[in-house]
N, C-alpha and C positions, 0 to 999 in steps of 0.2 A: 078735707078742705078746712082751713082756718078762717073764721069770720073776722070782720073788722072789730067786733066786740072782743073776741079772744085776743086779737093782736093788740088792741088798746089795753087790755088787762095785763098782758105781758109787759108792755112798754111802761104802764103806770107803776109797776112794781120796782122799777129800776131808777136809781140815781143816774142821770140828771133829770129824768122825766117825772119823778114822783111828786113834784110840786106843780105840774102842769094842770091847767083847767081842762074840763071835758072837751071843749072846743079845740084846744091845743093838742090834746091827745088824739082827737079824730084827725087832725091835720097830719100829725106824725104817722098815724096808721095808714093814711092814704099814700104817704111817701115810702112806706115800708113794704117789704116782700118777705113772706114766711117760706122757709125751706126746711125740708127734712133731709138730713145727710147721715150716712152710716159712719160708725166708728172707723178710724184710720184715715178719714178724709183730711187732707191738708187744706186748711182755710186760707192761710196766709203764709208767705215764705219770706224770711228775713232778706232784706235788700230789694224786694219788689216794691213798686209804687203802691200806695194805698188807694183802693177803689171804693171801699165801703167800711162802715162800722157794723159790728155784729152784737146783738143782744142774745144771750143764751136763754132760751125759754125752757128747754129740757136738755139734759145731757151734761157732759163735762169736756173741757178742752185743756190740753197741755200747752204751755208756752215755753219755748226753748230759744235761748240766745247763744249763738256760737256752739250749738250742739248740746248745751247743758240746760236741763229743765229748770226754769226759775220760778214758775208759778203754775197754778191750775185755776181755771175759771169754771163756774157752774151756773145754775139757774139764777137769773136776776142780775147777772154781771155783764159788763160791756167789754168788748175787745175791738181794737183796731182804730179807735178814735184819734190816737196820737198822730198817726201818719196823715190823717185828714186835716188835723189842726196845723201841723207843721209843714205840710207839703214836702216831707222828707220820706225816704224809703222806709219800709217796715223795719222795725227794730228787733223783731222776733219771728219765729216760725210757730204757727198755731196748728195743732193737730187734734182732731176729735178723739177722745178716749172712749166715748159711748155714742150710740145712735143718738142724734140730737135734733131738736126742733129749734131753729134759729130765726131771728128777725133781722133782716138786712136793711140798712139805710145807705144808699149809694151816695157818693161824693157830692153830687149836685143837690140832692135833697138835704144832706147834712149842712151844706153851706146856706141853703135857704133857711133852715131852722136857726142857724147861728145868727143870720142877719135879722130875722123876723121875730125871734123870741129871746129877748135879753135875759130872761131868767134861765133859760136853757143854756145859753152861752156861759153865764156865771157858774152854773152847776157843773158844766163840763170842765171848766178851769179848776174849780175846787176839787172835783173828782181826780183830775190828773195830778194836782198837787198832793193829794192824799196818797195816791199810788206811788208817786216819786218818794215820799217819806217812807213808805213801806219797803221800798227796794233799798 
């Protein structure tokens, strides 16, 4: 079982949460759920509605668009926030390459954070802009 302290430590190491106060991190941790999933698990499927964002605690994931791998994400990286921000379908399919420990934040919790934590909202926007430049 992962403690709130462990969850907060994972969250704190990730942009957009790295500038959050301890109280903000505790709030995020309360909204989060930690799961362990085996390699080969499909986390998200291109075209499906977005239900959560994922923070990779341990493990690696492959991101494929239209059947072509376009990126990999590993520890300390965020996946799936784009569909939550845009209310559009998932733009890629995400499959775990390794057994992984993940932190999930569901849509309603994500929206609460966006509304209540302006610094988080700005960091999410900056993170997405950086990712768009990389692609």
